[in-house]
N, C-alpha and C positions, 0 to 999 in steps of 0.2 A: 550675733548672739547678744542677749541683754546683759549689761553689766550687773543689774540687780532686778529682782522681781519679787513682788509680794502678792499673795493671793488671799482675797477675801473668802470667807467660808461659803457664802452664797451670793456671788457677785452679781450685782446689777449696775455696778459702777466700775468703769475701766479707764485707765489712763496710760498713755504711751508718750513718754517725754524723753528729752535728752538733747545733747548738742549735735548728735549725728542726724542732721536734717533728712537726708535721703532715707535712712533706716526708719526713722520715726514715721515718715510719710508712708513708706511701704507697709510697715506692720499695721499702722492705724487703718489704712485702706482695706487691707485683708481682714482685719478684725471687724470693721464696719459691715463688710459683705457677709461675714459669718454670723454676726449678731442680728442682722435685719431679718425679721420674720418673712419668709418667702411668700406667704399668703397675703401679706399686707399691701403689696404693690407699692405704688408711689407714696403711700401714706405711712409706710413702715420706717422710713428714715428721714429725719429732719436735720438738715445740716446748717449750722450757724458758722459763718466765716469769722475766725478769730484773729485774722491779720488786720491790724488797725494802725492808724497813724498818730493817734493822740489819746489822752485820757478820756475825753468825752465819748469817743467811739468805743473804747474798751468797756466803759461803764454800760453803754447801751447794749453791747453784745452779751455781757454777763447777765443783764436783766432779761434780755430775750431768751437766754438759756434757761434762766429760772422759770420764766413764764412757760416755756415749752415743756419743762420737766413737770410742771404742775397742771398741764393741760392733758386731759384724757385722750387716748388715741381715737381718731375718727373711726366710726363703725365698729367700736369695740376692739378686741384683739390686743396687740402690743405694738410698741414702737421704740425706736432708738433715737436719742437726741445726741448729735455729734457736734461738740464745740471744736472746730477743726483749725489746726495750725495757729493756736493762740500764741501771740508774741508779746504778751503783756504780763507774763508770770515770772519772768526772770529779773535779773538785776539791771533794769532799764530806767529811763527817765519817766516812763509811763506808769510803771507799777507802784511807786510810792504815793501817787496821788490819792488824796483822801477819798474821793468819789469811787475810785477803783477798789481801794481796800475795803470800803464800806459794802460795795456790791459783792466782793469776794467773800466777805464775812457772811452775808446772806446766803450765798451759794454753799459755803461751808456748813452753815446751820442745816440747810436742806440735806446735804450729804450725810451729816452726822445723824440726823433724825431718820434717814432711810427714805428711799423712793418707793413708789407703789410697785407691785409685782409686775405690772404691765408696762413699765417704763424703764428703759436702760439708758444710762448716761455714759458716753464715750468722750474723753478729752484727749486731744493730741496737742503737744506744745514742744517747741524746739529749745526752750529754756525755762527752767523753773528755779526760783530762789528757794532752796531747801531750808532756809532759816525761818521762813514765814509759816504762819498757822495754816494757810491753805494747803501747803504741801504736806504738813503733818496730818491733815484730814484725809488726804489722798492715801498716805501710807497706812492709815488706820482702817479706812473703809473701802478702798478701791483695790481691784486687781491691777497692780502697778508694774509697768515694764519701763526700764530706764536704758536708753541707748546713748552712750556718750562716745564721741570720737576718740580714737586712740591718739595719745600724745607721743609722736615719734621722737621727741627730745628726751623721753623718759626711758631709762634702762629697762630692757626686757620687753619692749613693745612688740618686737618682732615675733616672739612666741605666740602672743595673742593674735596677731595678724595672721600668722600661719594657720591657726585653727579656724579663723574666719574663712580664709581662702580654701582650705581643705573641705570645709563643710559645704561651701557653695559650689565648689568644683564637683563634689560627690553627687550633688543633686542633678548635675548635668552629665553624670557618668564620665567625668573627665579626671584624669590622673596626671600629676606632675612628677617628674623625677626630682631628686633633691636639689640639684643645682638650679633647675628652672623654677622650683618653688621659692627658693631663697631670693632669686633675682626678681621674680614676679612681686614678692612682698616688698622689696626695696623700691621697685618702680611705682608701685601703687601707694606705698606709705601708709597702709592700713585704712585708706579712705574707702568706705563701702560703696559709694557711688562709682568711683573709678574702678574698683574691683569688678563690679558688675559690667561696666562698659568694656573693660579689657577682656573679661571672660567671654563676652559676646563675640570678640574677634577670633577666639580660638575654640569656641564651642564645637562639639561633635568631631573632634580630631583625636579622640582616644587618649593617648598619652602625650603630654606636652613636655618637650625638652627645650633647651636654649635655642636650638635651630628653629623650632616651631615658633617660639616667641619672636625671633628675628623676622621670620617670613610673615608673621601676622602683624608686624610693626607695633608690638605692645610697648606702650610708654611713649611719652613725648620727649622732646630734646631736653627740657629742663629736668625731667625725671631721670633721664640717662645721666645727666650731670650729677644729680643727687646720688644715684647708684655708684657712680665713679668715686665720689668723695667718701661714701660710706665704706667702700672696699679699699680705699687708698690706691686705686688704679691710676697709673699715669694717663694723661690725656691721650685718647686714641685707642685705649685698651679696654673700653667698655664692651662687654661681650654681646650687648644687644644692638649696638650701633653698627651700621654697615661699614 
């Protein structure tokens, strides 16, 4: 579930960001498929790879994005421009570069002034510096979803993780008993990628209890150690280990 979400009144700009890389990628891919006009074929979605190694590449990808947003769709109709997996918007060595900030300012101006009704912009990024003007433009103009990883060192993280697991299990028509749910959360640590991987092991088994988790070998050795420490179990008394 998103930690935060803002909705533009008539969105043609969408952003999916946050430190939870697996969830950002999943939600952005689903959104791209949903937004792409089905009648546009291969011309309905223009993807620009936002994963770069340096400021020069970042500047070039931003300018490609601006150019794509200003170019009318082929054969009329509509199109989606997706700046995918941008890694230059967070607090990195690339983002402060003058050329990057100048290009982002141009993109911000374009966002602020609005896009044509036949062009939709989708941005996905695994890190965004919320102090910068570009993020404020997204908050103001985009339908924004933020997915940040749970911090398992923070008090109360388990409750949020339980809700995530329950929601995903429900979609699979899978139920946990209370002990199994608590243990599953400790073993996965609130990591959405691992939650999905471990649910795959026990999918279609109806109700999951601790015995089912053991048979399905949910969790790795280091996760069992994590669970043992969290519950203050003596070594050898982890209920998931054989």
